[in-house]
LUMFI-497969 format. One record per atom (N, C-alpha, C, CB): x, y, z. Coordinates in pm, whole numbers, plus 50000, padded with zeros to 5 digits. Each point is the difference from the previous one (the first is absolute). Glycine has a CB too. Example, Ala and Ser with C-alpha at 12.3 -4.5 7.8 and 13.67 -1.06 7.14 Angstrom:
BEGIN
513194943150780499115011950000500905012050000498114988350125501545022249803500825011950006499235010950073501184993749785
***
This chain:
BEGIN
513915015348286498864990450002500324986850026498985013249854500174977650183500544986950031499944991249882499345002650232501644986949782500034991349878499144987150038502465008849919497024985549988499124987950034500974989649960497515009449959501984977950091500904987849999500154996549858499294991150225501895002049764500374996049850499934984549990501665020849965498014972150147500024985449980499024996149886500604996450249499874991849695499144994549902498794993250049501924998049873498155000350263498914993550053498785008550025501614985350091498645028149898498855008950015499475004749851500985008350242497754992649743499205003749910499705014649984499294978850035500945029550064499745014749990500925007349931498994998750191500815009049721500775008849937500095011750088499434991349781501685017550175500335011250063498805009949996502434995449945496855005849943498805010349979498924995150103500425004849729499544982950277498794994850087500235004250144499614979149849501635018850193500575001250144499835015850027501904978649987498585030749938500125012650021498395007349981502764997649917496644996749983498495004050009499184996350119500124997949771500204990350277499404993850134500295011250105500484973349944500825029550069500515008750108499425014049983502154986550018497785018349873499335014149989498554999850034501585006049822497724984450136498624999350034499584998050129499874993149807500924997150283499854997450125500275012350084500524977049948500715030049998500225013250067499055010650007501954994949941497385006149947498745007749988498944997150080500575002349801499124985850217498914992950096500485003450146499454978849831501815021250202500465002750136499775014250027501704982149994498505025749901499645015950029498555000350029501765010449837497454985050076498555000650022499654995050131499614997549767500854992450284499554993950115500275008850118500324978149896500855028850115500345010250103499165011149977502304993250020497365011749860499175011749974498574997750057501395005349789498024983950185498684995950048499764998350146499924989749796501485004250262499914997450131500105012250103500884978549921499945033150027500335010550073499025010649969502344993250009496985008449882499185011249977499155003150098500174995749795499384996850298498965003550094500585009250097498824978849971502295021250056500555010450100499885014349971501494983650048498385019049818499895012849962498585004249996502064997649881496904993450139498625004049996499544998450134499624993849766500975004950336499534998550139499135012550039502134986050061498185027549910499115009950045498935000649939501525010650060498294986349804498705000149944499254987950032500805013849827499684974450188499294987350057499375003450134501684984049886499075022050210499435001650126498925011249980502174992350130498005018649800498865009549978498824994149937501595017149981498474975949922499004996149936498924987850053501675009549835499344981750210499444987150068500005000050142500754988049822499615024550248499935003050150500744987050054497585015050010503624981149957500934991850073500695005550109500224989749811500175000450276501025003750110501344995649948498344997150197502495008349898501464996149964500294984150017500755024350083498424971450002500174984250015499564992749883499635001550236499225003049707499494993849873500995002949889497585002550072503085008549915500955001849893501254992850012499045020549974501254977550164501414992150027499534984849963501115016750219497694979549781499664985949968499974997349857498724999050199500875011849729499985000049854501374999349941497945012950007502914994450063501445001149951500704986850038500095026050029499774967650084500824989950078499294987449975500845015650183498134980449900499484987750039499304996049849499605005450293499685002049647499244996349890500664995149891498645014650069502664993549898500894993749899500894988950063500025022049871500784982550220501214991150048499454986350044501385020650085497524978850002499594986650052499544991549900499445009250199499804994649692499764992149886500904997849909498215006150031502705003149942501194996749913500884988450072500045025449903500004973850240500704991050066499314985349991500865019850146497814980449897499054988349986500184992649871498375012250137501514995749755499824994349872501434995649941497835014849966503264988550108501454997949956500154983549976500995022550151498814970449939500604986450000499014992149895501025000950268497764999549736499354993249882500375004949853498144996750164502065017849838500285003449852501484997249973498175018649993502744980650131501254993649957500164984649951500675017150157498194975849903500004985849964499615000349853499374990850238499645016049714499535002349879501145003549900497875006650109503005003449929500945004249920501304989049986499085024650070501104967350030500924988149995499544991049908500635001950219497964995849746499454989249929499275003249876499914989950205499715022049765499335004649874500605010049922498174994650103501195011449804500575008249893500115014550089498834986049759502475019350260500255011650085499495013949930502084986750102498165011149755499425012649934498575002250012501704997949845497524990850145498595003350026499535002550130499724988049827501095007950259499805004550154500225014750008500864977950098500155027249852500335014650007498815006749928502674997250002497015000849872498985005049938498604999650088501344993149787498454997250273498904999750095500105010550098499844976949970501205022950103500375009950109499755015249953501844982850087498775018649789499905015249969498525002649979502375002049885496994990650035498525003049972499235000950142500094986949759500165003550330499475001750136500135013650078500504976649999500805026250012500305011750062499585012849945501654987650068498345012349797499685011949930498495002849996502074996449867497174992350111498525001050029499655004250119499704984349867500905009450243499645006450150500275013350022500464980250090500805023949853500255014150002498855009349948502364993049973497365003049908498745006749928498904998750075500744995849791498954992650278498834997450087499965010150110500064975649950500965027350114500225009850098499435013049970501914988550052498155015049817499555012349962498405000650000502195002549864497024985550140498624999050016499624999250130499874990649804501135008650305499594997350131499185012550066502094983950017497025013950051499155009650072500034997550171498395000749766502484990550265500064997250141501384993550039497444997250001502785003750119501264993650066500134984149959499745017450212498914976349798500074985649989500434997149835498004995950214501355011749709500394997849849501525003149967497575006649938502885002850125501515002849977500854988650061499605025750007500044970150108500644988950062500164987449913499105009250206499644987949735500134987549913500845002949887497804991850062502015021149874500965003149886501474998350023498355015349935501904990150182501664999550040500284986650022500205022050117498934969949943500184986650021500554992449884498255002350155500864999749739500394991449873501035007149935497794990449960502645022150067501085005549926501274991950070498775025549941501134972350184501184991250074500034986549916499615009950263499204984449744499954985549931500695000449852497644994450131502105015049794500425000149863501505003749998497645006349916502835003050164501475002750022500644990150046499655020050036499764970150039500704988550056500504990449885498535001950215500984998149667500304992349890501285003549921497624997049996502635016350023501145004649922501374995950022498665016649986501854986650158501204998850030500514983849980499615022050157499714969349892500454985449981499994995649866499194994950209499825008949694499974997449857501215008349936497334995950001502905015250015500765008349946501564995250020498105017850036502114981750086501494996550049500224985949950500015014950222499094975649766500244986549959500345000149853498464991050178500705016349750500275002049842501395005449972497555005149960502675005750120501185007249948501334990650041498745025450027500964966550087501174990350031500014988549895499845005050257499294990649682499984992749893500605005549863498144991350126501625020749845500355006249876501445004350014497615007849952503134995050168501355005550008500734991050066499405021849997501944976149964500994991850066500275004250133500944995649795499474994750290500245004750138500965011250015499524978050065501595021849854500905011550021499505013549949501794983749987497125017349950499415011449953498725004650066501064993649802498424995450295498765001250067499785013550087500114974449999500845028950059500155009750106499485014449920502224985950141498405014749754499815013549912498525000149960502495000549896496934989350048498904998449948498885003150102501094984549843499075008150269498895001050123500205016550050500214970550100500985033149920500145013150042499325011449886502294990650138497785006249751499365008649897498434999250022501994995849826497574992750189498534999750037499555006950129500044979149882500865018350222499505006650118500085014349994500594981450123500145025249788500025014749997498635005149970502385000249928496684990450021498605005749980499225003650124499954986549801500555007750306499345003550128500185013750035500304978250075500995027949899500285013950033499345009549902502164992850101497835003149778499235007349900498635001650027501484992449850498034995650182498484999350027499605009750123499954974549914500885024150177499795008350145500135013949943501124982950194499755020949747500255014549960498795005049912502634996350003497024993249910498855003949902498675002050071501114986849818498805005350286498565000750077499905014550069499974972750057501095035049965500005013550050499975010149883501274992250207499455004049686499945011049910498894999249909502305001950018497344986049929498834997849907498725001450095501364983249827498665011850297498865001150082499365015150019501044979250112500135027749922499775014450014499515007349884501664999050156499034997249728499565007449849498484996049994502454997149849497274988250180498534995649974499065007250095500744976849924499475026150189499135005750087499875013949960500534984650177500535021749784499845015949941499274998449887502145009950070498034981249828499194999849879498504996550019502114993849887497604997450210498594997750021499345008750112500474976849919500305032850138499385007850101498605003749995502055007150015497624996949855498545003949965498994990250000500925015249874499444970050148499224989649986499894993349859498925010850186500284980049791499754992649887498955008649919500564977050117499545019349738498945004949912499594987249928500905024849971498084977849953499494988749919499574988350072501415007449837499124980150108499704987550080500485000250136500104987949801500845021950240500514999450139499605012250082501914986549917496925019050030499435011050074499724996050150498985008749781501294999050320499744998150135501314992550063497324999349955503514996749971501294993450056500875010950072500034982149805500465014150310501035009950054501434999149948498654999450199502235008149824501434998549949500714988950034500075021350005499604974550126500624987250042499574986049928500135012650217498584988749754499464989249933500524999849845497925001250167502145009049783500625001649864501554996349995498275018749959502334984750158501384996150012500284985150007500265021250108498854971749971500144983849999499714996349853499144995350258499845009949690499714994749860501125000649900497735006950041502915005749979501125003949894501184990250025499355026249992501144970350129501244993450013499554984349999501265020650139497744975549861499394985249987500044996149862498435002650187501045006349725499754998149873501234994049917498315018450034502784986749982501394993749927500364989150020500765016250003498594976450111500284985350011499524990849875499785004150255499115000249694499534993349901501054998249877497745008450086502825003349888501154999149898501154991350036499415022049940500954981450198501194991450041499684984449990500765019450163498044976749879499474986849996500234994749847498175005550199501515000549698500144998449861501424996549972498165015749953502654995650095501484997549982500734988950063499915021849978499494973150140500484988050051499654986949919499845012250215499264988449699499734988549912501074998749903497615002650026503215006749947501185000849910501034991450047499515022349940500494973550192501184994750055499744983749993500525022450163500504970249804500084986949978500184993850127500825002949781498474986550285500454994650114501314993149960497644997850103503445002049984501244995049980499884986250072501265023549981499674967249972500014985350044500695003550142500254984649746499345008850356500534999150123501274992350012497805002750069503325002749985501204995150002500214990950093500615017749914500454974150083500404988650087500085005950149501404987649800498625003750293500205005050136501294997350054497764997450034502745010750068501284998750054500274984550040499845025250083501334971549906500484986050024499554997150140502075001049842497404985650185499654997150117498475003550061502505002250005496795003549902498815002050041498854997249891501155015850160498084975149872499174993149900498865010749954500474975150112499625025649763498805008749933498904992049972501475014949892498694970850097498884993549960499134996050122501274992549795499105008950326499254996150118498595007749980502234996650163496804994549877498645004749996499895011250121499034975849898501755025350189499935008650112501225006850002498514986550124501805021349773501365005749987500385009250109499754998049765499135011750284500295009750098500444993150132498345015849888500914974250148500364992550111501414994050003497654996050010502634997549888501234993649952501295009650011498504985949839501335026550109500855010449997500355005550143499075004649773499754997750294500195006250150500784988150075497595015850011501954973149999500664988750058501734998949972497504988349966502655011549909501385000849959500965011850019499014986349857500315025050137500715012449987499765010350113499884995749759499404999950340499565008450103501255007750083497894983250012503145009749986501195006850068500385012249913500924977550104498835022949766500495011749929498705008449970502134987449892496695009550099498795007249993499685009250120499264981449863500715011550246499695006650109500855012350038499144978850057502075020149948500805011450032499865012249888501644982750124498105010949750499895011649900498465006950021501774986849811497405006150234498575007150014500305008850144498204978149872502445017550212500235008950113500865012449954499864979750162501095017649775500855011649955499245010749923501884984349988497445012649910499405006849897498645004950054501254986249823498085006250283498745004650062500565013050102498624973249988502435025350076500525010150082500315012949929500844982350136499735016049734499995011949922498735007649967501834989249918497215002650069498555006849976499575006350134499224982149817501225014150296499555005750132500865013650000499474975650139501675026449827500855011249979499505010349904501774985050052497625007949820499595008049893498715007250029501164984849852497985008050197498545004950023500045006550132498824981549866501865015650236500175007350117500615014349983500194977950105501015021249830500535012649974499295010549885502074986550078497535005849830499295008549913498715006650060500964985749821498295007550274498875006450077500345011950063499144979650039502145020750036500215008950095501105010249955499234982750169501425015949716500945009549950499385013249989501164982749881497895019450028499325012649990499735008850130499044988449809500495003450296499725005650133501265005050072498064984750015503135007149965501155003550035500595014549949500134975050015499525025249870500485012849919499195010650061500564988949770498205009950243499105012750049500405001250137497904997149853502304994350249500205002450129501595005450022498044981550055502735014149865501605003550030500185014049949500984975349968498525026949902500225011749926499015010549994501244986049886497625012350185498805007849998499575003849842500715009650249499304979849697499565001449838498564997949992502184990749904497245016149988498514998349968499954986949939499415024549962499264969850061499664988349927500204999449845498484998150182501265013349749500205002849848501634998749976497755017649979502934990250099501474998649975500424985650025500415024250068499254970550022500414985150039499514989049898499855007250247499084997249689499514989649885500625003249886497874996550082502665015249880500945002649882501364993650028498845022449945501614978750167501304994550015500144985350020500475021050084498604973350010499944985450006499524992949886499715003250218499385003049704499414994849868501254998749901497525012050036503214996249949501225001749899500764989450036500105024349972500354972650156500684990650045499554986949976500615015050138498104983449875499324986349981500134996749853498285003350192501365006249724499914998249844501434996449956498035017649963502994991150081501384996749948500444986550051500615024349990499224972250130500404987750053499244988349943500635012150199498234990249755499224988649956500364998549840497995004050190502655005649743500375000749875501344993149982498665020349978502204983450108501374996850001500464986750074500205024549984499334973350137500304988850083499584985949932499695016350204499214981349749499704986549943500864997949888497695000450069502575008549835500864997649884501514998250026498315013049882502264997250228501314997050030500194988550082500395022049977498594975150126500034987650076499934987149929499045012950158500404986349733499794989549905501234997049912497625006550003502975004649964501314998649925501154995550090499255018149842500784988050275500984994550103499724985650038500245023050092498614972749931499724986050045500404990649879497995007650163501654997249709500684991249883501454999949988498095004549878502575005850164501555001349991500434990950117500185025549901499254975150201500384990550115499704985749955499465017650184499424977949743499834985849970500934996649901497714999850057502825008449855500954995449916501424998550040498545008949861501704998250259501244999550066499984985750081500215027850016498814969850059499774989250088498524994449977501725010450170498104980049730498564995949968499424994750126500494994149759500154999650333499244992350100499785009450110500934977549940499845032850087499775008450136500135014449985500894981650126499225022449729500305015049983498825008650019501744994449843496855001050136498835008050037500085001050157498514992049790501604997250280499945001450153500985008950056499194978250012502205022249951500925008750038499685013449973501454983549974498015020549908499495012049968499005003850110500424995849753498684996250275498735003250103500705003950117498234982949921502895009250126500785001450121500545014350005500604975150001500085028449873500535014150014499025011950010501844990949876496885005150060498955011549992499325001450149499464995049728500514993450342499485000350145501015008250056498844977350023502545020849968501105006950072499865014449979501524980949977498195023649875499755013349974498845006750075500974994549789498014999050212498785001850067500315005250153498874981049841501865009650219500355001550139500835011150024499814977450025501235026749890500825012750027499135011149964502264989849955497085011049945499305012849973498955002150115500334997849738498874991250306499175003150112500655003550128498534985949896502705008550156500685002950109500385015150001500774976050007499535028049875500665015649983498695008350010502214995249823496565001750162498895009150003499815009050121499044983549863501165009650263499945007350117501155008850031498664982850071502395015849854501335008350021500095011149912501174980750067498225018849805500115008549912498595008649981501874984249904498065025250173498695003950003499675014549907500004987050248501035016049682499815011349914499044995349883502385010150063497034999249864499094998449893500464991149908499255020750029501924983949903500414994149890500694985950027500175023449907500394976250214500434986150052498914991850024501885008650102496954994549945498914993350019499394994149877499775013750186500214996149712499614993249863500894990649959498995018849928502234983150075501004989949952499784987350065501655017049959498174982450184499814985350061498664994449968501485005350192497535004449789498714993549968500184993549843498515018450168502184989249751500114993349850500684988550013500075019949876501084977950199500744989250005499204989350053501955012950017497264988950095499314990150067498934994349901500475011250230498914998549705499044996149894500354992049879499145018950074501914985349894500924992649886500214986350017501185019249972499194978550156500624985650058498614991450002502225009850177496754996249879498914993050019499364996749854499735011350241500164997649667499474997549881500844989149903499025024250036502314977649973500804990349948499774985350053501565019149969498204980750177499874988250052498494994449949501725007050209497434999549778498544997349960500064993349861499025020750133501764985149769500244995149873500724986150006500065024149917501064975250170500704987850022499304990050049501685011350028497384993350041499224986850076499164992149872499535014150268500034992649634499224994149910501064991249907498065020150016502944983249974501074993349928500384988350047500695018949944499814983650188500714988850072498814989550021501935015650130496754986649922499044989750014499874993049866498795012550183501244992549712499844992449865501224991949978498575017949895502424985450141501234991649988500194987850075500875019549956498404981150167500254987550095498904990650000501325013450148497734987149764499004992150005499494994549871499615011750194499714977249784499734994749865498755009449930500824973750083499235024449788499105008549936498534996250047501665002749797497974985750242498554997050024499525005050126500214980549869500705027850202499505005150128500305014450004500334978450117500185028149782500495014850000498875007950034501744997349828497075000750142498975010150006499624999950150499124996949750500764990550320499745000150135500955005450097498814982749935502555014850013501095004750092499995015649997501484978549957498265027049920499835014650003498855005350075501044999649793497754992850203498845004150068500305000750153498554989849814502065000550238500434998350145500815011350027499994975550004500945028949926500705013050034499225011350000501824991549913497295010349981499115010550007498905001250118500474998549761499134988350293499355001050121500795005150111498714982949923502495011750078501005005450130500125016549988501684976049999498375026849876500265014749983498875007650034501534996049829497244999850141498775006350034499534999850154499454993649763500694992750276499464998050145501085007050106498744975749929502585019650039500915002250093500555017049984500614971249994499755030149886500475013349951499095010550025501174989449834497545009550110499005011950003499384999750145499374998949733500454987950317499254999550133500925004850116498574980149914502625014850084500945002950120501085012049983499744974850047500475027049835501125010449975499685014250060500574987549783498365018950179499515013150045499624999650145499195004949773500374981550286499624999450134501174999650091497984989049930502985004750028501324998850061500715013350029500154978749883499845028750017500595012850006499195008350119500734998849732497975001450241499055008150089500344994850155497945002249798502104984550209500244995150144501185005550057498944979649952502205020049966501275006050056499905015650035501274982249859498065025250054499905012450029499175003850134500315001849752498464990950260499125002650104500524994050130498135000949837502464986550161500234994050124501484998150042497864989349956503015009949956501494999250023500475014250019500334978749859499595030450040500445013050008498995009150080501254996049780497435001050189499035008350069500195014649971499884983050176500435019149685500185013549970499905001049847501445004350210497195003549754499845001249848501195004749906497725004950072503015003249979501225006149949501024989049963499595021050143500284967149902501044989549980499724991249894500485000750223498465001649688499654989749902501144996349907497705008250011503315002049974501214996549924500784987650063500185025049931499914975350193500794989850073499094986449997501245018950163497604981949828499224987950002499974994749858498605007850196501405000349713500244993649848501474994250000498385018449866502634988350162501294994650011500064987150079500825022749979498794976650135499944986850080499354989349935499965012350191498844990949732499324990949930500924993449884497865013350064502644995049868500724995449902501254994050027498895015049893501864990250216501184992850042499644986050041501075021350072497954976650005499564985550045499764990949880498885009450208500254996849710499624989849882501204996749904497595009550003503405001449989501124997949917501024989550055499645023449925500494976950222500864990850057499324986650003501105017950131497584980949880499404988349968500084994749863498695006550168501265001149736500154996849856501594996149966497905017249945502844988050116501494996149983500094986750060500985023550010498694972750127500034987450057499284988949903500055012150235498694990549736499234991149933500584998249846497945007050161502545001149784500604998049866501424992350018498785022449907501774979250207501164991550015499674987150035501215017750059497724978850025499624986150003499494994249878499565004050217499825004849698499574994349864501174994749925498115016049986502954992850016501344995049912500494988050076500855024249913499064973550212500614990450070499214985649991500925019550147497644983549828499154988749987500184992749897498645010250103501854994449782500164993949886500285009949878498564982050105502425018649813500315008249905498875002049914502224993950020497365018349925498845003049910500404990849873499435026650088499774964649891500314990349869499895008349886499064978850093501855018549810499975006549874498974991849919502475008950014496694999349923498954994849931500644994149862498255017150118501244969949852500384991949871500095010149887498784977950073502075017549834500085008049874498774997349925502484999349989496875014149957498894999649920500174995249878499305015950111
***
């Protein structure tokens, strides 16, 4: 487990820090559970509400992601100026209530509004939670703490399939009593949204930590802290956003097409691919954030100013090599090995991004800096990643059987950009060592 800061300047006890980390990790699990649960309900939604594939895609994508992104910056500003714990409580209550509201929907429009506010609620959690953890844990322990919390995403995604399937089976006969007439998908929305009330109450047990001092040379007292930070540190922030944004293109692009690659290359059934790829995702999501956080902290202890960036450089190199080997090693087990290495590097980099960005900016802009990263991840990663792979397959290779090569080329390109951008970040100015807490 991670160790908390020991400085006398901090009033946070070890118990408060670990309690905050545990509760925020639970909230992270719930966020991904409520976010992903709709994927399991698609056949029932289409049948009962007569939805088209386009409408379903809008519910999964635009309704959530667009409003998650649009709400990000104003929420990030609130996180930087007001009580972060209370913002997280509001977010949990908002997305949980709206998930339950989806259970009462009788039309596409009602579901769209519900999903829209699920996105708004979940936009509160990441900036608030990462900022709170950054102030509870010393910089040299921050990677493990944030990595622990990010594991909740993998658990929540897995739980959305496991618990969602169990709930649909349990409610197959429909509702009774107060819920007579409700379909299984409606009862499932209600069941997964209800625990949010308990999680919101748990969040009230977290004490808002004091915001720590800013890195040397950046004014935390500025009335326009974000603008000042961007002006002073753009040579460092810009390449970091490019590098980590490119990793999101590789993650979303590869993740969207890897199952198809397995089906086309090995004539596997969707069920078989789902089992294999789902297992890879879950194992990677549980291992990579924790191991990546530990390695990030170890690198920071060896070189407080540049260690985390050199680790990111090494991870981009690993990603490059594993993706470059993908078209060459076409056997089934070799394919799984290259996929696992590529996914591992991408997940470690995603966790590293959160930690590095917290280290290089003052405390009064951390929320917005994380929100900008999440905006890039959603707009560039989700928007361009799958599309770029598809364009390579359809127009460069003009062969559906070469989706493996398209994935490999996408990851190789983004990994090369990541290496160059991270090297620019190192050259632009050594990562400042945060002041002693």
